[in-house]
N, C-alpha and C positions, 0 to 999 in steps of 0.2 A: 437724466437731467437735461432739460432743453437749453438752458442758458445759465450763465453765471449770475445774471440779473435776477433770477428767481429765488436767490438766497435772501434770507431776512436782512433788512437794512443794518441791524446791529452787527451781524456777522460780517457784512461787507465793510462796515466802518472799522471793525477790529482788524480785518485783513489789510485795509489801507494803512492804518496806523502801524501795523507790524512791518509792512514793506517799507514805510518811511523810516522806521526805526532801524531796520537793517541797512538801508542806504546811508543813513546818517552815521551809523557805526562804521561802515566800510570807509566812508569819506574821512571820518575822524581818525581811524587807524592808519590810513594811508597818508595822513597829514595834509589833505587837501582843504580841510575845514578846521578852523580852530574853535573849539567849544569852551564854555566857561570852566572854571577850575574843578568843580565836582564831577563834570562829565568828560574831562580831558584825561587821557591816560589809557593804558592797555586794559586795566581791570574794568573800568567803566565801559570800554568798548565791548569787552566780552560779555558783560552783564546786559548791554543793549542788544547784542546778538541773541542771547538766550531769551530775553524779553520779547524781541521781535518774532522769534520762532513760536513762543508760547501764544502770542496774540494771533498768529496765523493758524493755529491748530483748530479752532472752532469751524473755520471755513472748510478745512480739509475733512473734518469729521462729517460736516453737513453734506459735502459732495459725495463722500463714500457711502453715507446712509442713503442718499437719493439713488445712487448707482446700484446699491444692493437691492433696493426696492424695485428698481426697473429690471434688473437681471433676474432676480429670484422673487417674484411677488408671492409665491406660495409660502416661502419661508417667513415673510414679513406680515402676511395677512393673519389677523386674529379670527379665530372661529368663534363667533358670538353665540351660535346655536349649538349646544352640545348634542352630539349624536348618541342616540340610545342604542343599546345592544340589539334590539329588535330591528331597527333600521339597518344596522350593519349586517345582520343575518339575511335580511330581505335582499340587499344588494349583492351579497355573495352567493345566494342560493340560485342555482341553475335549474331551469325546468327541463328535466330529462324524461 
């Protein structure tokens, strides 16, 4: 993968929202920021942490998929043309 910017915009938006949610959860749990009643408290903070991680997963999967395609292109390439058994025999046959 050449750069993080080559990811789809929707994945980058989810990544940004996930990071913001994690930061907000951390600030809320450390009591640096006071949130409204439904979002204030330890349970809401834990839920925000898990939601932030879930929102960041698509970017991690996309990065791993691109890296796997770069490292092992033979594993990821689809063989569109099926090889016949006669082609296989011709390749393996040695002229002795």
